[in-house]
C-alpha positions, 0 to 999 in steps of 0.5 A, spaced: 786 100 927 790 094 925 796 091 928 799 092 921 797 099 921 800 101 928 807 098 925 806 102 919 805 108 923 811 107 928 816 105 922 814 112 919 815 116 925 822 112 926 824 114 919 821 121 919 825 122 926 831 119 922 830 124 917 829 130 922 836 128 925 839 129 918 836 135 917 838 138 923 845 136 922 845 139 915 842 145 918 848 146 923 853 144 918 850 150 913 850 155 919 857 153 921 859 154 913 855 161 913 859 163 920 853 163 924 857 159 929 852 160 935 846 157 931 851 151 928 852 149 936 844 149 937 843 144 932 850 140 932 851 139 940 844 135 941 845 131 935 852 129 937 850 128 944 845 123 940 850 119 937 850 123 930 857 122 927 856 128 922 855 133 928 861 130 932 865 131 926 863 138 925 864 140 932 871 137 931 872 142 926 869 148 930 874 146 936 880 144 931 879 151 928 877 155 934 871 158 929 865 159 934 868 156 940 875 157 944 880 153 940 881 146 943 885 141 940 883 135 945 876 136 944 877 136 937 881 130 937 875 127 942 870 129 937 874 126 931 875 120 935 868 118 937 865 120 930 871 115 927 869 109 931 862 111 928 864 110 921 865 117 919 870 117 913 872 124 914 873 124 921 877 118 921 882 122 916 882 128 921 883 123 927 889 120 923 892 127 922 891 129 929 895 122 931 900 124 926 901 131 928 900 130 936 895 135 936 890 134 942 892 127 943 899 123 944 903 122 937 902 115 934 904 114 927 901 107 927 894 109 929 894 115 925 896 110 919 890 105 921 885 111 921 888 113 914 887 106 911 880 105 914 878 112 911 881 110 905 878 104 904 871 108 904 873 112 898 876 118 902 882 120 896 885 125 901 886 119 906 889 115 901 894 120 900 896 121 907 896 114 908 902 113 902 905 119 905 906 117 912 907 110 910 914 112 907 917 114 914 915 107 917 918 101 918 915 095 914 913 092 921 910 099 923 906 099 916 904 091 917 901 093 924 897 099 922 894 095 916 893 089 921 889 094 926 885 097 920 883 090 918 881 088 926 877 095 927 873 094 920 871 087 922 869 089 929 865 095 926 862 090 921 860 086 927 857 091 931 853 094 925 851 088 922 854 089 916 859 083 916 859 079 910 
């Protein structure tokens, strides 16, 4: 077998393993939505441990609501934070909400606004609404600091993921 064929097979295996990971997370989310929490955990926990932000977000939702697990706002916030750092817009909104309300983390309005801004820039309309609502209760300097942090986070993320322009 030629070198090119071996590389093609290796690439196909990588693509298929990535698709399997997505399918597994989707299966976990579907099980969660059907109320099959034990089944959801079997799919989601390994995926989250492997760095899947969608699985982390789903587990955060489970811990935030106490569905299938004992309600634990700290664990929920931890999962939302990890998924946020990986670029998951829904998790960024949820982590911003946790920071805004002080649920599972110390309340921090500047960080909350930062995450709402980051999420909103990815097209999350709800995060955009949250950002506007939170910003109304902040000073101009606080808003500027949050915007600056959001921009810095995005620049660092783009460099880490190779999406910098």
